ZAMARGU-4260 file (C-alpha; in steps of 0.2 Angstrom, whole numbers, plus 5000, padded with zeros to 4 digits):
<rodrens>
0) 4974/5054/5014 | 4956/5056/5021 | 4943/5051/5009 | 4933/5065/5004 | 4917/5054/5000
5) 4918/5043/5016 | 4922/5051/5032 | 4933/5040/5043 | 4942/5031/5029 | 4960/5035/5026
10) 4967/5029/5009 | 4983/5022/5009 | 4992/5022/4992 | 5009/5015/4987 | 5018/5014/4970
15) 5023/4997/4963 | 5039/4999/4955 | 5043/4988/4939 | 5059/4981/4932 | 5065/4997/4926
20) 5063/5007/4942 | 5047/5016/4937 | 5030/5014/4945 | 5020/5002/4935 | 5004/5002/4946
25) 4997/5008/4962 | 4992/4998/4978 | 4979/5008/4987 | 4970/5001/5003 | 4956/5009/5011
30) 4959/5010/5031 | 4944/5012/5042 | 4948/5015/5061 | 4935/5008/5072 | 4934/5001/5090
35) 4935/4984/5081 | 4951/4988/5072 | 4965/4975/5074 | 4978/4986/5066 | 4983/5004/5069
40) 4985/5015/5055 | 5004/5014/5056 | 5005/4995/5055 | 4992/4995/5042 | 5003/5008/5031
45) 5018/4997/5035 | 5010/4981/5028 | 5003/4990/5013 | 5020/4997/5009 | 5028/4980/5011
50) 5015/4972/5000 | 5017/4985/4986 | 5037/4981/4987 | 5033/4963/4986 | 5022/4964/4970
55) 5035/4974/4962 | 5048/4960/4966 | 5037/4948/4957 | 5038/4959/4942 | 5057/4962/4943
60) 5064/4947/4952 | 5081/4949/4944 | 5083/4966/4953 | 5082/4959/4969 | 5098/4949/4968
</rodrens>
């Protein structure tokens, strides 16, 4: 979602799923596209989603087996 306060910033947000299958937190990552950006938006989105999933696994390690 584009940030209403800061043009050019896209806020990526993903739920962190806890041990009972419910969202217990959110991981929000601001993405700023510049000529110096190493990652494109799709890659940043994929990494943020993966990080949220990994955090959820730390909270609920038994559900990953």
